[in-house]
C-alpha positions in Angstrom: 13.8 -56.6 -9.7 10.0 -56.9 -9.7 10.1 -58.5 -6.2 12.1 -55.6 -4.9 9.4 -53.1 -6.0 6.8 -54.9 -4.0 8.8 -54.8 -0.8 7.8 -52.3 1.8 10.4 -49.6 1.9 12.1 -49.2 5.3 14.0 -46.4 6.9 17.6 -46.1 7.3 19.6 -45.7 10.4 18.5 -43.8 13.6 21.3 -41.5 14.6 21.8 -38.2 16.5 21.4 -35.1 14.5 24.3 -32.9 13.6 27.0 -34.9 11.9 30.7 -34.2 12.6 31.5 -33.6 9.0 29.4 -30.4 9.0 31.2 -27.1 9.5 31.1 -25.5 12.9 28.9 -22.6 13.8 29.4 -21.3 17.3 26.5 -19.7 19.0 26.9 -16.7 21.4 25.8 -16.8 25.0 23.3 -14.3 24.3 21.8 -16.3 21.5 21.6 -19.4 23.6 20.0 -17.4 26.5 17.3 -15.8 24.2 16.6 -19.2 22.7 16.5 -20.9 26.1 14.1 -18.4 27.6 11.5 -19.6 25.2 11.2 -22.9 27.1 9.5 -21.0 30.0 6.7 -19.8 27.7 5.1 -23.3 27.5 6.2 -24.7 30.9 4.8 -21.9 33.0 1.2 -22.3 31.9 1.5 -26.0 31.9 2.6 -26.1 35.5 -0.1 -23.7 36.6 -2.8 -25.7 34.7 -1.4 -29.0 36.2 -1.6 -27.5 39.8 -4.7 -25.5 39.7 -7.0 -26.2 36.8 -8.9 -29.0 38.4 -9.3 -27.1 41.6 -10.5 -24.0 39.7 -13.1 -25.9 37.7 -14.5 -27.7 40.7 -14.4 -25.2 43.5 -14.4 -21.7 41.7 -16.3 -22.4 38.5 -18.5 -24.8 40.3 -18.3 -27.5 37.5 -19.4 -31.0 38.4 -16.6 -33.6 38.8 -17.9 -35.4 35.7 -17.8 -32.3 33.5 -14.5 -31.2 34.9 -12.9 -34.6 34.0 -14.4 -34.5 30.5 -12.8 -31.0 29.9 -9.3 -32.1 31.0 -9.5 -35.4 29.3 -10.6 -34.0 26.0 -8.1 -31.2 26.2 -5.2 -33.7 26.8 -6.5 -36.0 24.0 -6.6 -33.1 21.6 -3.1 -32.1 22.4 -1.9 -35.6 21.4 -3.6 -35.0 18.0 -2.3 -31.4 17.3 1.4 -32.1 18.1 2.2 -34.3 15.1 -0.1 -32.2 12.8 1.7 -29.0 13.7 5.0 -30.7 13.2 4.0 -31.9 9.7 2.9 -28.5 8.5 5.8 -26.6 10.2 8.2 -28.8 8.4 6.7 -27.6 5.1 6.8 -24.0 6.0 9.3 -21.9 4.1 9.3 -18.1 4.4 11.9 -15.3 4.4 11.8 -15.4 8.2 12.6 -19.1 8.2 10.6 -22.3 8.7 9.9 -22.2 12.5 10.2 -18.6 13.6 6.9 -17.4 11.8 5.0 -20.0 14.0 6.3 -18.5 17.1 5.3 -15.0 16.1 1.8 -15.9 15.0 0.9 -18.2 17.8 2.3 -16.3 20.9 -0.5 -13.7 21.4 -3.5 -15.8 20.7 -2.0 -18.6 22.9 -1.8 -16.1 25.8 -5.3 -14.8 25.1 -6.8 -18.3 25.3 -4.8 -19.2 28.3 -6.3 -16.2 30.2 -9.7 -17.2 28.9 -9.4 -20.5 30.6 -9.5 -18.7 34.0 -12.8 -16.9 33.3 -16.0 -18.1 34.7 -18.9 -17.8 32.1 -22.4 -17.2 33.1 -24.7 -20.1 32.4 -25.5 -23.7 33.6 -23.2 -26.7 33.8 -23.6 -27.7 30.2 -22.8 -24.2 28.9 -19.7 -24.0 31.2 -18.5 -27.5 30.1 -18.8 -26.5 26.4 -17.0 -23.2 27.1 -14.1 -24.7 28.9 -13.8 -27.6 26.5 -13.5 -25.4 23.5 -11.2 -22.8 25.1 -9.0 -25.6 26.6 -8.7 -27.4 23.2 -8.1 -24.0 21.5 -5.3 -23.3 23.9 -3.8 -26.7 23.5 -3.8 -26.2 19.7 -2.0 -22.9 19.9 0.4 -24.3 22.5 1.3 -27.0 19.9 1.7 -24.3 17.3 4.3 -22.6 19.5 6.0 -25.5 21.4 6.5 -27.9 18.4 8.2 -25.3 16.1 10.2 -23.9 19.1 11.7 -27.2 19.9 12.2 -27.9 16.2 14.1 -24.6 16.0 17.0 -26.3 17.9 17.9 -28.1 14.7 18.2 -24.8 12.8 20.3 -23.0 15.3 23.8 -24.3 14.3 25.6 -26.8 12.1 27.5 -27.9 15.2 25.7 -30.6 17.2 27.5 -29.6 20.3 26.3 -26.0 20.1 22.7 -27.3 19.7 23.2 -29.4 22.8 24.4 -26.4 24.7 21.4 -24.4 23.5 19.2 -27.3 24.7 20.7 -27.1 28.2 19.8 -23.4 28.4 16.3 -24.3 27.4 16.0 -27.0 30.0 17.4 -24.7 32.8 14.8 -22.2 31.6 12.0 -24.7 31.9 13.1 -25.6 35.5 13.0 -21.9 36.5 9.7 -21.4 34.6 8.1 -24.3 36.5 8.9 -22.5 39.8 7.9 -19.1 38.6 4.6 -20.2 37.3 3.7 -22.1 40.4 4.9 -19.3 42.7 3.2 -16.5 40.7 -0.2 -18.2 40.7 0.1 -19.1 44.4 1.0 -15.5 45.4 -2.0 -14.2 43.5 -4.3 -16.5 45.3 -2.9 -15.8 48.8 -2.9 -12.1 48.1 -6.5 -11.8 46.8 -8.2 -14.5 48.7 -9.2 -13.7 52.4 -8.9 -16.9 54.4 -11.2 -15.6 57.0 -14.1 -15.6 54.5 -13.9 -19.4 53.7 -17.2 -20.0 55.5 -19.1 -17.3 53.6 -21.9 -18.8 51.6 -21.6 -18.8 47.8 -24.6 -16.6 47.4 -23.1 -13.7 49.5 -21.8 -11.2 47.0 -19.7 -9.2 46.3 -17.1 -10.3 48.9 -17.7 -14.0 48.8 -14.8 -16.4 49.0 -15.6 -17.6 45.4 -15.7 -14.1 44.2 -12.2 -13.5 45.5 -11.0 -16.7 44.0 -12.3 -15.7 40.5 -10.3 -12.5 40.8 -7.2 -14.2 42.1 -7.2 -16.8 39.3 -7.8 -14.2 36.7 -5.0 -11.8 37.9 -2.6 -14.8 38.1 -3.5 -15.8 34.6 -2.8 -12.2 33.4 0.6 -12.2 35.2 1.6 -15.6 33.8 0.2 -14.6 30.4 2.5 -11.5 30.3 5.5 -13.6 31.3 4.5 -16.1 28.6 4.4 -13.3 25.9 7.8 -11.9 26.8 9.5 -15.3 27.0 7.7 -16.5 23.7 9.0 -13.6 21.7 12.6 -13.9 22.9 13.6 -16.7 20.6 11.8 -15.1 17.7 13.8 -11.8 18.0 17.0 -13.4 19.4 17.5 -16.3 17.1 18.2 -16.6 13.3 17.7 -19.9 11.5 20.7 -21.4 9.6 19.8 -22.9 6.2 21.1 -26.2 4.8 21.4 -27.9 8.2 18.9 -30.7 7.9 19.3 -33.7 5.6 16.9 -33.5 2.6 16.0 -37.2 2.9 15.4 -37.6 6.6 12.7 -37.4 9.2 13.4 -35.6 12.5 11.7 -36.7 15.6 11.7 -35.0 19.0 12.5 -37.4 21.9 12.4 -35.9 25.3 15.3 -33.3 25.2 16.9 -33.7 21.8 16.3 -34.8 18.2 17.1 -37.9 16.3 17.6 -38.1 12.6 15.9 -40.9 10.7 17.5 -41.2 7.2 15.2 -42.5 4.6 16.4 -45.2 2.2 17.0 -44.4 -1.4 14.0 -46.5 -2.4 11.7 -44.1 -0.5 13.3 -40.8 -1.4 11.6 -40.4 -4.7 8.1 -40.9 -3.2 6.1 -37.9 -1.8 6.2 -38.3 2.0 2.7 -37.7 3.3 1.8 -37.3 7.0 0.7 -40.9 7.5 3.7 -42.3 5.5 6.0 -40.3 7.7 4.3 -41.8 10.9 4.4 -45.3 9.5 8.1 -45.1 8.5 9.0 -43.4 11.9 7.3 -46.2 13.9 9.1 -48.9 12.0 12.3 -47.9 13.8 12.5 -50.1 16.9 15.1 -48.0 18.7 12.9 -45.0 18.4 9.8 -46.9 19.6 11.7 -48.3 22.6 13.0 -44.9 23.6 9.5 -43.3 23.2 7.9 -45.9 25.4 10.6 -45.3 28.1 10.0 -41.6 27.9 6.2 -42.0 28.0 6.4 -44.4 31.1 8.7 -41.9 32.9 6.2 -39.0 32.4 3.3 -41.3 33.4 5.0 -42.0 36.7 5.5 -38.3 37.3 2.0 -37.4 36.4 0.3 -40.1 38.4 
């Protein structure tokens, strides 16, 4: 018995969430639609930032390539830190509105505000602009995590029927595809509408109708349009979805992999221990199937990004 206490406790099986023995709870088409729309709230700005942020920093803001690279790199690195932290705290939230829905309500408006702030060109030198964009971009990534992580986790609280949750996920994925197109097209239309191509050769110092001045207006207006769409779509799952209590296993860790969740059931030896943030990470990464699947997903995204 003494030897058993010294052994490192391991996790139980890795399995798909939503056991068949749980009672069915069918979701209406309207509920799935309102939940799915929320996927566009995060994919629209991400698409615009992926297409235009680097061009905006270099050409419109006039940031040096070195500073622009630092801003984007630090923002992406910070996003990798905030996602698991938000997931940890969201899982420990318990209010009358539910566990995940309060995060959607509180993060939506400041997330939109910081997204719009990214497309503002501050007055000052290279260092001042680099500090401004770094802090604003990191702040936006933090609030994006505060919205997106609880939103995707909300999938597990929609219904006791795994098939209904899969159906709601399909609505979300369709919304994300549409949101990708809407974000790219909206920003592109604003740029083409406000920027006069015939003024491309105008020197940067010629104001107020310089090419750069037109670009500043175009990016800002595009950010406001996308921001309004973000706010509408972010609020849809909050007002259109109710959380169902008693779905999740009390002794399990739920990890988001790509498009769905997996349930890692903790062995009885671990259940009586308080599960801290780092313990949860350590137990999760002891599951080889999860690690393999995560690496496959990571490599697939790296291929698309590069």
